[in-house]
C-alpha positions as CSV (number, residue, x, y, z in Angstrom):
1,S,13.8,6.1,114.8
2,L,14.5,3.2,117.2
3,V,10.8,2.9,118.2
4,P,9.6,1.8,114.7
5,V,12.6,-0.5,114.3
6,I,12.1,-2.2,117.7
7,S,8.3,-2.4,117.1
8,N,8.8,-4.1,113.7
9,V,11.4,-6.5,115.1
10,F,9.1,-7.4,118.0
11,N,6.0,-7.8,115.6
12,F,8.0,-9.9,113.2
13,V,9.3,-12.2,116.0
14,R,5.9,-12.5,117.7
15,R,3.5,-12.5,114.7
16,H,5.7,-13.0,111.7
17,S,4.4,-9.8,110.2
18,F,5.6,-6.2,109.9
19,D,3.9,-3.1,111.4
20,V,2.8,-1.1,108.3
21,V,2.5,2.2,110.2
22,G,6.0,1.7,111.8
23,I,7.5,1.1,108.4
24,I,5.9,4.3,107.1
25,V,7.3,6.2,110.0
26,L,10.7,4.8,109.5
27,I,10.7,5.6,105.8
28,G,9.5,9.1,106.7
29,L,12.4,9.6,109.1
30,L,14.9,8.4,106.5
31,V,13.4,10.5,103.7
32,G,13.5,13.5,106.1
33,L,17.3,13.3,106.1
34,V,17.6,13.8,102.4
35,P,17.5,17.7,102.5
36,A,20.3,17.7,105.1
37,V,22.5,15.7,102.7
38,F,21.9,18.4,100.0
39,G,23.0,21.3,102.1
40,G,19.8,22.3,103.8
41,S,19.0,25.8,102.4
42,Q,16.1,27.6,104.1
43,R,13.7,27.0,101.3
44,L,14.7,23.3,101.0
45,L,14.2,22.9,104.8
46,L,10.7,24.4,104.5
47,V,9.8,21.5,102.1
48,R,11.6,18.8,104.1
49,E,8.5,17.4,105.9
50,S,6.7,17.3,102.6
51,F,9.2,15.0,101.0
52,V,7.7,12.3,103.2
53,T,4.1,13.2,102.5
54,G,4.8,13.5,98.8
55,L,6.5,10.1,98.6
56,L,3.7,8.5,100.7
57,G,1.0,10.1,98.4
58,L,2.7,8.7,95.4
59,I,3.0,5.3,97.0
60,L,-0.7,5.4,97.9
61,L,-1.8,6.4,94.4
62,V,0.3,3.6,92.8
63,S,-1.0,1.1,95.4
64,A,-4.6,1.9,94.5
65,V,-4.5,-0.4,91.5
66,R,-3.3,-3.4,93.5
67,H,-5.7,-6.0,94.9
68,H,-5.1,-4.6,98.4
69,P,-4.1,-0.9,98.3
70,L,-1.9,0.5,101.1
71,A,-4.9,2.0,102.9
72,Y,-6.2,-1.5,103.3
73,Y,-3.2,-2.4,105.4
74,V,-3.0,0.8,107.4
75,I,-6.7,0.9,108.2
76,R,-6.7,-2.8,109.1
77,E,-3.7,-2.2,111.4
78,F,-5.7,0.4,113.3
79,L,-9.0,-1.4,113.4
80,T,-7.6,-4.9,114.3
81,A,-5.0,-3.7,116.8
82,N,-5.4,-5.6,120.1
83,E,-8.2,-7.5,118.4
84,A,-10.7,-4.6,118.7
85,L,-12.0,-5.9,115.4
86,P,-10.8,-9.4,114.7
87,H,-9.1,-10.2,111.5
88,E,-11.9,-12.5,110.5
89,R,-14.4,-9.7,110.6
90,W,-12.0,-7.5,108.7
91,D,-11.8,-10.2,106.0
92,M,-15.6,-10.4,105.9
93,L,-15.8,-6.6,105.4
94,W,-13.4,-6.8,102.5
95,K,-15.8,-9.2,100.7
96,C,-18.3,-6.4,100.3
97,G,-17.9,-4.5,97.1
98,Y,-18.9,-1.1,98.6
99,F,-16.3,-1.6,101.3
100,R,-13.5,-2.4,98.8
101,H,-14.6,0.6,96.7
102,T,-14.4,2.8,99.9
103,I,-10.9,1.6,100.8
104,R,-9.8,2.3,97.2
105,G,-11.4,5.7,97.3
106,I,-9.7,6.5,100.6
107,T,-6.4,5.4,99.1
108,V,-6.8,7.6,96.1
109,G,-8.1,10.5,98.1
110,W,-5.3,10.5,100.7
111,G,-2.7,9.9,97.9
112,A,-3.9,12.9,96.0
113,L,-4.1,15.0,99.2
114,L,-0.6,14.1,100.4
115,L,0.9,14.6,96.9
116,G,-1.0,17.9,96.6
117,E,0.4,18.9,100.0
118,F,3.9,18.4,98.8
119,V,3.2,20.5,95.6
120,L,1.5,23.2,97.7
121,R,4.3,23.4,100.3
122,A,7.0,23.3,97.6
123,F,5.2,26.2,95.7
124,M,4.9,28.2,98.9
125,A,8.5,27.5,100.0
126,L,9.9,28.5,96.6
127,R,7.6,31.5,95.8
128,M,6.6,33.1,99.1
129,N,8.2,34.9,102.0
130,V,10.0,32.4,104.3
131,A,8.4,33.8,107.5
132,F,5.0,33.6,106.0
133,V,5.5,30.0,104.9
134,L,6.8,29.1,108.4
135,G,3.6,30.4,110.0
136,A,0.9,29.7,107.4
137,A,1.9,26.3,106.0
138,P,1.5,24.2,109.2
139,V,-1.9,25.8,109.9
140,L,-3.1,25.2,106.3
141,I,-1.8,21.6,106.2
142,T,-3.2,20.8,109.7
143,I,-6.7,22.0,108.7
144,L,-6.6,20.0,105.4
145,L,-5.5,16.9,107.2
146,L,-8.1,17.2,109.9
147,L,-10.9,17.7,107.4
148,A,-9.6,14.7,105.4
149,G,-9.5,12.7,108.5
150,L,-13.1,13.5,109.4
151,V,-14.3,12.7,105.9
152,T,-12.3,9.4,106.0
153,A,-13.8,8.4,109.4
154,F,-17.4,9.1,108.4
155,W,-17.0,7.4,105.0
156,L,-15.3,4.4,106.5
157,A,-17.9,4.1,109.3
158,H,-20.6,4.2,106.6
159,A,-18.8,1.5,104.5
160,I,-18.5,-0.7,107.6
161,R,-22.2,-0.3,108.3
162,V,-23.1,-1.2,104.7
163,A,-20.8,-4.2,104.7
164,L,-22.1,-5.5,108.0
165,S,-25.8,-5.2,106.8
166,A,-25.1,-7.0,103.5
């Protein structure tokens, strides 16, 4: 947990801004401690990782109605890191209606996926054999996240092309 803390302190001193991804990681680490505080039964521990994704999914869904949804900041952080895509170009992309629609769609899609992952894992942990959940849940979740990542990458690349041609 020291890495996201140090990274955020460094970014705040250097750029007077916070690292959104680092804050999400730090929140995830803190939320992951919650089940340990409540005793840590086998079934509760099976859902532990999903507390973070469920909370993040809920935050994403709520942020979708804001002027800049959370995905706006996360994607900007990745695309403008080390000035691969300057902030000025990012701001230009945001002016395109299709690009804004895409970022909002990505926000809602990932929010629903992460909240759904929490519900699915909780259902599996509470209703299925512990050994089966230990083996099947990570595989299922990894496949879902990889597919969602591919869809996001292609949709975002298309939106960038549309915004740049407008």
